[in-house]
C-alpha positions as CSV (number, residue, x, y, z in Angstrom):
1,Q,0.0,-0.3,0.2
2,V,1.2,3.5,-0.8
3,Q,-0.2,6.4,0.4
4,L,0.3,9.8,-1.8
5,R,0.4,13.1,0.0
6,Q,-0.4,16.0,-2.7
7,S,0.6,19.7,-1.8
8,G,0.4,22.5,-3.8
9,G,-2.0,24.1,-6.5
10,G,-4.8,26.8,-5.5
11,L,-5.9,30.1,-7.2
12,V,-3.5,31.4,-10.6
13,Q,-4.0,34.3,-13.0
14,A,-3.8,33.1,-16.6
15,G,0.1,33.0,-17.5
16,G,1.2,32.3,-14.2
17,S,3.0,29.0,-12.8
18,L,2.0,27.1,-9.9
19,R,3.7,23.7,-8.3
20,L,2.3,20.6,-7.5
21,S,4.1,18.1,-5.3
22,C,3.3,14.5,-4.2
23,R,5.2,12.6,-1.6
24,A,4.8,8.9,-1.0
25,P,6.7,8.4,2.7
26,G,7.7,4.8,3.4
27,G,10.9,4.0,1.0
28,T,9.0,2.6,-1.9
29,F,8.6,5.6,-3.7
30,G,11.4,4.7,-6.3
31,Y,9.8,1.2,-7.5
32,Y,6.4,3.2,-9.2
33,T,6.1,4.7,-12.3
34,M,4.4,7.9,-11.5
35,G,1.5,10.1,-13.1
36,W,-0.6,13.1,-13.0
37,F,-4.1,13.2,-14.0
38,R,-6.6,16.2,-13.6
39,Q,-10.1,16.2,-13.9
40,A,-12.4,19.1,-14.6
41,P,-15.6,19.8,-13.7
42,G,-18.0,17.8,-16.1
43,K,-15.3,15.7,-17.5
44,E,-13.6,12.4,-17.4
45,R,-10.2,12.5,-15.9
46,E,-7.3,13.1,-17.9
47,F,-3.8,12.2,-18.3
48,V,-1.1,15.1,-18.0
49,A,1.8,14.0,-17.1
50,T,4.1,10.5,-16.1
51,I,7.8,9.9,-15.6
52,S,9.5,6.2,-15.1
53,R,10.8,5.1,-11.8
54,S,14.2,6.1,-12.7
55,G,13.5,9.9,-13.8
56,T,14.9,9.2,-16.9
57,K,11.7,9.0,-19.0
58,T,9.0,11.4,-18.8
59,Y,5.9,12.3,-21.2
60,V,3.4,15.0,-20.8
61,A,0.2,15.4,-22.9
62,D,-0.4,18.0,-26.1
63,S,-2.4,20.0,-24.3
64,V,0.6,21.1,-21.7
65,K,3.6,20.2,-23.6
66,G,6.3,23.0,-23.6
67,R,4.3,24.5,-20.4
68,F,4.4,21.7,-17.9
69,T,7.7,20.0,-16.5
70,I,7.1,16.6,-14.4
71,S,10.0,15.5,-12.4
72,R,11.1,13.2,-9.4
73,D,13.4,13.2,-6.5
74,N,13.6,9.1,-5.8
75,A,15.9,10.3,-2.5
76,K,13.1,12.4,-1.4
77,S,10.2,10.5,-2.1
78,T,8.5,13.7,-4.0
79,M,7.3,13.8,-7.3
80,T,6.4,17.5,-8.9
81,L,4.7,19.1,-11.5
82,Q,6.0,22.6,-12.5
83,M,2.9,24.2,-14.9
84,N,3.8,27.5,-16.3
85,S,2.2,29.5,-18.8
86,M,-1.1,28.5,-17.3
87,K,-4.6,28.9,-19.0
88,P,-8.5,29.1,-17.9
89,E,-8.7,25.4,-19.4
90,D,-6.1,24.1,-16.9
91,T,-8.4,24.4,-14.1
92,A,-9.3,21.5,-12.7
93,L,-8.9,18.8,-9.6
94,Y,-5.5,17.4,-9.7
95,Y,-4.1,14.0,-9.1
96,C,-1.0,12.0,-8.7
97,A,-0.8,8.5,-9.2
98,A,1.6,5.6,-8.7
99,G,2.1,1.7,-10.4
100,P,4.1,-0.5,-10.9
101,G,6.2,-0.8,-13.9
102,A,9.5,-1.3,-15.4
103,V,13.0,1.1,-14.8
104,D,12.2,2.8,-17.6
105,S,8.2,2.0,-18.0
106,I,6.1,5.3,-18.1
107,G,2.1,5.4,-18.0
108,T,-0.8,7.7,-19.8
109,S,-3.7,5.4,-18.4
110,A,-5.5,5.8,-15.5
111,S,-5.7,2.2,-15.5
112,Q,-2.0,1.6,-15.4
113,Y,-2.0,3.0,-11.4
114,D,-3.1,1.6,-8.3
115,F,-2.5,4.0,-6.2
116,W,-3.8,7.9,-5.9
117,G,-3.4,11.0,-4.4
118,Q,-6.3,13.0,-2.6
119,G,-6.6,15.4,-5.0
120,T,-5.4,19.5,-5.4
121,Q,-7.3,22.0,-7.0
122,V,-6.2,24.2,-9.6
123,T,-7.9,27.0,-10.3
124,V,-6.7,29.4,-13.6
125,S,-8.5,32.8,-13.8
126,P,-8.8,34.9,-17.3
């Protein structure tokens, strides 16, 4: 069992930046492929970004490419999503997720993840 604890988020104006963090205390963080997903009101949960166990492989959705960066620090059991040049359409509840995977595996589907954070609201005003 992995408990994911999210922090960050909040309200920002369009063009601004926010950082989300996801921490998994317990020493097993490095064994998991990690990802970020988001869900806007009335919409289905969608993939945002993923990073491999080693941190050497990442992938972000086209909608955030060039604006969002995913990273991880296995020594600190923490994953970060740096969000720049934010747009009102980025407004959503953001979730971090952890799932089993090979050292260089990434995951774009929610079904690949077994554990989820509590969710963090991100609101971007026009």
